[in-house]
Wavefront OBJ file of the C-alpha trace (Angstrom):
o trace
v 55.320 -51.967 18.959
v 53.970 -54.249 22.048
v 50.520 -53.028 22.667
v 50.775 -50.988 26.172
v 49.495 -52.156 29.354
v 46.289 -50.066 29.282
v 44.617 -48.624 32.406
v 40.790 -50.022 32.733
v 38.292 -47.774 31.503
v 37.775 -44.847 34.735
v 40.586 -45.886 36.782
v 43.349 -43.257 36.479
v 42.456 -40.838 39.023
v 42.078 -36.980 37.960
v 43.585 -33.507 39.354
v 41.734 -30.476 39.987
v 38.360 -31.271 41.180
v 36.320 -31.646 44.827
v 33.711 -33.741 45.936
v 30.551 -32.723 46.463
v 26.860 -34.138 48.068
v 25.354 -36.619 46.989
v 28.953 -38.265 45.290
v 28.616 -35.584 42.889
v 31.805 -33.961 42.501
v 33.540 -30.398 40.916
v 35.447 -30.699 38.104
v 38.103 -28.104 38.024
v 40.108 -28.325 34.855
v 38.348 -25.968 32.727
v 35.989 -22.806 32.988
v 33.132 -25.378 32.420
v 33.286 -25.607 35.970
v 31.235 -29.208 35.849
v 28.792 -30.273 38.631
v 29.182 -34.094 37.504
v 26.698 -37.121 39.143
v 28.093 -39.951 39.507
v 28.381 -42.950 36.329
v 28.537 -39.471 34.283
v 30.984 -36.955 32.349
v 31.653 -33.967 32.055
v 31.187 -31.381 28.794
v 34.171 -33.073 27.467
v 32.984 -36.241 27.658
v 36.144 -38.124 29.301
v 36.178 -36.976 32.634
v 34.026 -39.461 34.900
v 32.526 -39.601 38.488
v 33.004 -42.880 39.425
v 31.787 -42.924 43.129
v 32.435 -40.115 44.261
v 36.025 -39.047 42.221
v 36.744 -37.516 39.194
v 38.381 -40.029 36.780
v 39.946 -39.712 33.618
v 38.919 -42.109 31.143
v 41.040 -41.636 28.168
v 44.295 -41.731 30.082
v 46.749 -42.235 27.603
v 44.345 -43.342 24.601
v 45.456 -42.360 21.018
v 43.445 -42.100 18.188
v 45.809 -41.037 16.125
v 49.611 -40.997 16.158
v 51.954 -39.988 13.294
v 55.815 -37.976 12.282
v 54.564 -34.308 11.049
v 56.564 -31.711 10.344
v 56.156 -29.020 12.768
v 55.110 -26.495 10.316
v 52.033 -28.512 10.361
v 50.763 -27.483 14.136
v 50.668 -24.753 12.584
v 54.526 -23.528 14.707
v 56.501 -21.663 11.847
v 59.257 -20.298 14.854
v 60.046 -23.093 16.604
v 62.621 -25.625 15.029
v 61.660 -24.632 11.469
v 62.041 -27.262 9.003
v 62.663 -30.404 12.236
v 59.131 -33.626 12.814
v 57.372 -33.743 15.333
v 55.574 -37.262 16.661
v 52.151 -35.752 16.878
v 49.240 -37.252 18.820
v 45.419 -37.252 20.371
v 42.669 -38.692 21.094
v 39.407 -38.535 21.460
v 36.482 -35.672 22.867
v 36.867 -31.484 23.300
v 35.593 -29.187 26.210
v 34.347 -26.632 23.049
v 31.258 -28.182 20.881
v 32.276 -25.572 17.777
v 29.452 -25.425 15.079
v 32.218 -25.411 12.519
v 34.850 -27.912 13.601
v 37.555 -29.283 11.254
v 38.804 -32.090 13.301
v 35.146 -33.290 14.075
v 35.288 -36.980 13.696
v 38.100 -36.681 16.868
v 36.749 -33.561 18.697
v 33.200 -34.343 18.858
v 33.007 -38.145 18.580
v 33.205 -40.425 21.879
v 34.496 -43.590 20.218
v 37.707 -44.468 22.392
v 38.542 -47.518 20.485
v 42.544 -46.967 19.960
v 45.893 -47.586 21.319
v 46.529 -46.697 24.989
v 50.019 -45.870 25.931
v 52.048 -45.361 28.947
v 54.049 -42.113 28.894
v 57.217 -44.311 28.897
v 55.902 -46.121 26.085
v 55.304 -42.608 24.371
v 58.847 -41.218 25.192
v 60.287 -44.324 23.590
v 58.497 -44.028 20.895
v 59.465 -40.616 20.364
v 62.771 -41.254 21.115
v 62.732 -44.236 18.651
v 62.206 -41.612 15.322
v 65.228 -40.114 13.777
v 65.847 -36.466 13.751
v 61.789 -36.328 15.838
v 61.777 -32.601 17.973
v 59.538 -34.537 21.062
v 55.174 -34.769 21.192
v 53.057 -32.788 19.593
v 49.340 -33.656 21.833
v 47.516 -32.860 19.167
v 44.447 -33.895 16.893
v 41.461 -33.025 19.903
v 42.033 -31.102 22.515
v 44.774 -31.947 24.801
v 44.177 -30.821 28.124
v 41.044 -32.319 28.424
v 43.714 -35.628 28.977
v 45.798 -33.236 31.651
v 47.030 -35.896 33.711
v 48.603 -37.896 30.970
v 49.870 -34.878 29.410
v 51.193 -33.931 32.017
v 53.145 -36.972 32.731
v 54.342 -37.555 28.984
v 55.412 -33.906 29.771
v 57.640 -34.702 32.520
v 59.339 -37.753 31.247
v 59.923 -35.981 27.833
v 62.090 -32.697 29.256
v 63.961 -35.804 31.277
v 65.722 -37.423 28.270
v 65.626 -34.105 26.681
v 62.385 -34.255 23.905
v 60.314 -31.383 23.852
v 56.792 -30.867 24.391
v 54.271 -29.017 22.583
v 50.255 -27.975 22.950
v 48.038 -27.708 20.326
v 44.857 -26.237 22.363
v 42.144 -24.178 22.718
v 43.223 -22.385 25.694
v 39.911 -23.481 27.336
v 41.751 -24.601 31.122
v 41.884 -22.931 33.960
v 45.198 -21.352 35.548
v 46.157 -23.375 37.811
v 46.322 -26.322 36.354
v 47.948 -24.304 33.060
v 50.777 -23.176 35.618
v 51.637 -26.663 36.907
v 51.976 -27.729 33.489
v 53.602 -24.807 31.649
v 57.189 -25.771 32.917
v 57.181 -28.885 31.023
v 55.724 -27.154 27.952
v 58.019 -25.984 25.150
v 55.398 -24.620 22.514
v 52.185 -23.819 22.256
v 50.058 -22.898 19.400
v 46.275 -22.087 20.551
v 43.171 -21.241 18.737
v 42.242 -18.009 19.394
v 38.425 -18.517 18.206
v 37.413 -15.082 17.743
v 37.590 -11.375 20.114
v 33.332 -12.032 19.869
v 32.869 -13.529 22.930
v 29.311 -14.153 21.072
v 31.019 -15.941 18.966
v 32.312 -17.975 21.801
v 28.899 -18.822 22.879
v 27.078 -19.295 20.369
v 29.699 -21.210 18.095
v 31.485 -23.059 19.949
v 30.084 -22.587 23.694
v 32.127 -21.048 25.606
v 33.447 -17.688 26.829
v 36.643 -15.505 25.321
v 37.564 -14.371 28.568
v 39.514 -17.977 29.939
v 41.258 -17.913 26.354
v 42.461 -14.676 27.062
v 43.801 -15.506 30.580
v 45.623 -19.244 29.265
v 47.403 -16.514 26.207
v 49.158 -14.218 28.506
v 50.179 -17.697 30.624
v 51.199 -18.819 27.510
v 53.247 -15.666 26.582
v 54.841 -15.675 29.842
v 56.475 -19.388 30.224
v 56.992 -20.643 26.443
v 57.252 -19.893 22.861
v 53.172 -19.015 21.306
v 51.868 -18.615 18.090
v 48.345 -17.963 17.883
v 45.286 -19.262 14.805
v 42.627 -18.261 14.237
v 40.554 -19.764 11.602
v 37.863 -17.614 9.585
v 34.843 -18.541 10.073
v 32.013 -17.331 7.378
v 28.846 -17.041 8.478
v 29.025 -15.440 12.031
v 30.116 -11.833 12.177
v 33.026 -10.193 10.115
v 36.074 -12.151 9.975
v 38.898 -10.104 9.006
v 37.600 -7.472 10.782
v 37.990 -10.027 14.001
v 41.103 -10.698 13.133
v 42.124 -7.161 13.286
v 41.036 -6.842 16.579
v 42.162 -10.294 17.405
v 45.918 -8.975 15.774
v 45.589 -5.821 18.146
v 44.420 -7.398 20.935
v 47.892 -9.710 20.432
v 50.179 -7.182 19.490
v 49.199 -4.562 22.282
v 48.903 -6.956 25.684
v 51.738 -9.992 24.166
v 54.027 -8.790 21.529
v 53.995 -7.669 18.386
v 56.245 -10.357 17.805
v 53.451 -13.307 18.141
v 52.892 -15.281 15.084
v 49.336 -15.454 14.026
v 48.342 -18.460 11.681
v 44.611 -16.642 9.340
v 42.996 -20.474 8.577
v 41.147 -20.942 5.787
v 37.221 -22.502 7.038
v 35.892 -24.981 4.886
v 32.053 -26.210 6.054
v 32.362 -29.216 8.204
v 30.870 -30.509 10.812
v 27.481 -28.275 11.610
v 28.284 -25.650 9.761
v 27.707 -25.110 5.687
v 28.729 -21.165 5.027
v 30.849 -21.183 2.177
v 34.596 -21.568 2.127
v 36.470 -18.896 3.063
v 37.724 -16.474 -0.031
v 40.272 -15.701 -1.183
v 40.058 -12.184 -0.770
v 38.872 -12.464 2.510
v 41.590 -14.248 3.673
v 43.970 -11.944 2.277
v 41.869 -8.730 3.886
v 42.436 -10.510 6.908
v 45.882 -10.660 6.982
v 46.826 -6.750 5.903
v 44.325 -6.138 8.796
v 46.169 -7.979 11.426
v 50.373 -6.941 9.763
v 49.423 -3.809 10.981
v 49.381 -4.690 14.616
v 51.810 -7.889 14.206
v 55.083 -8.198 13.046
v 54.523 -12.041 11.363
v 51.066 -13.126 10.004
v 50.810 -16.372 7.819
v 47.679 -17.520 5.320
v 46.559 -21.793 5.655
v 44.918 -23.538 3.601
v 44.828 -21.755 1.109
v 47.955 -21.179 -1.703
v 49.068 -17.251 -1.487
v 52.199 -16.355 -3.015
v 54.618 -15.293 -0.079
v 51.742 -15.806 2.810
v 53.757 -18.448 4.144
v 57.116 -16.827 4.061
v 59.241 -14.921 7.019
v 60.226 -11.649 6.316
v 62.801 -9.735 8.334
v 60.370 -6.898 9.781
v 64.050 -4.767 9.596
v 64.987 -5.291 6.280
v 61.944 -6.908 4.772
v 64.473 -9.778 3.254
v 63.429 -13.294 2.962
v 64.094 -15.116 6.238
v 62.314 -18.472 5.837
v 60.567 -19.462 2.278
v 58.337 -22.050 2.462
v 56.407 -24.389 0.095
v 53.870 -26.431 1.507
v 54.634 -27.769 4.976
v 57.585 -30.325 3.454
v 59.349 -27.074 1.101
v 61.138 -25.437 4.668
v 64.209 -23.119 2.807
v 66.146 -21.435 6.023
v 67.379 -18.750 3.202
v 68.153 -15.875 5.601
v 67.912 -17.863 8.572
v 71.660 -17.386 10.840
v 72.280 -20.473 13.165
v 71.612 -17.965 16.000
v 68.345 -16.608 14.667
v 68.762 -13.739 13.618
v 68.446 -12.090 9.698
v 71.738 -12.890 8.084
v 70.942 -9.484 6.092
v 70.822 -6.930 8.789
v 71.705 -9.399 11.583
v 68.258 -8.158 13.489
v 66.894 -10.745 16.384
v 64.002 -12.689 14.661
v 61.906 -14.042 17.758
v 62.808 -18.252 16.397
v 63.397 -21.082 19.365
v 65.283 -24.008 18.094
v 67.025 -21.531 14.757
v 70.188 -23.899 14.965
l 1 2 3 4 5 6 7 8 9 10 11 12 13 14 15 16 17 18 19 20 21 22 23 24 25 26 27 28 29 30 31 32 33 34 35 36 37 38 39 40 41 42 43 44 45 46 47 48 49 50 51 52 53 54 55 56 57 58 59 60 61 62 63 64 65 66 67 68 69 70 71 72 73 74 75 76 77 78 79 80 81 82 83 84 85 86 87 88 89 90 91 92 93 94 95 96 97 98 99 100 101 102 103 104 105 106 107 108 109 110 111 112 113 114 115 116 117 118 119 120 121 122 123 124 125 126 127 128 129 130 131 132 133 134 135 136 137 138 139 140 141 142 143 144 145 146 147 148 149 150 151 152 153 154 155 156 157 158 159 160 161 162 163 164 165 166 167 168 169 170 171 172 173 174 175 176 177 178 179 180 181 182 183 184 185 186 187 188 189 190 191 192 193 194 195 196 197 198 199 200 201 202 203 204 205 206 207 208 209 210 211 212 213 214 215 216 217 218 219 220 221 222 223 224 225 226 227 228 229 230 231 232 233 234 235 236 237 238 239 240 241 242 243 244 245 246 247 248 249 250 251 252 253 254 255 256 257 258 259 260 261 262 263 264 265 266 267 268 269 270 271 272 273 274 275 276 277 278 279 280 281 282 283 284 285 286 287 288 289 290 291 292 293 294 295 296 297 298 299 300 301 302 303 304 305 306 307 308 309 310 311 312 313 314 315 316 317 318 319 320 321 322 323 324 325 326 327 328 329 330 331 332 333 334 335 336 337 338 339 340 341 342 343 344
């Protein structure tokens, strides 16, 4: 593939900002609401004040691009068994001390391929059987302008747009993007605001607002990383599941993911017993709870909440078998309609 026509660093206009005195700018993309002095960047590290105007430093800049199973996002109820082109860059607007992908999200290294939206769509169309594009690996919404431009083109070409995001974004820009988003997995890090403050440098309430907006507009799944060393992860998972089940729906899938010591956090990896306890607590409130990063028999399978029959069997990301799911997205055993998008 020929190299993209790269925008020069700092030359793509950003959206959602207001000019202030002394050539400072107020970024209005995420809840940090950064006030950025000339030639400085916001907390995300990629939105820069150039001459009193906010620009998107990393528009189209890709650190990694690969074809993944959609289950790896993780999305278990969205076109099961299909591949999707996955792309991401550098940076994040949170600073999680336990980040499992810190090499990209907590890095300012920016040497990579810069793709226009047209070029990314062409790559996506060239992959056989590909659903579309998943914006993942780092926080995609800090590259808001590129994601929005790509999503519009993907939609026009009949391809799907997926976001794997921390949900730390203001309602106005999110609402402008959501008409072009087909599915999202939102990382709900904790129900405890002190966890967000101490461990991530953020707040929990904006994430709850985003979750409500995602659920109202598109297919939503939620991930909770079971971090050790700050609070009780079993209780936290139960509280998250209760909120999701009450405020959104019992049918929203929840993925409980095993934490490993990474970046600035050295607590031991999550034990299997804690993962099993968290799953039991979450299943009191949600119909679909899955475990990841650990092999627990049946932990990744979908069971019908009506009759208990096996609907989708999963053995790793590539071993996906629709054993009891009809093309219409119902249980083949009892006929109950199940919350799958793109089951055919």
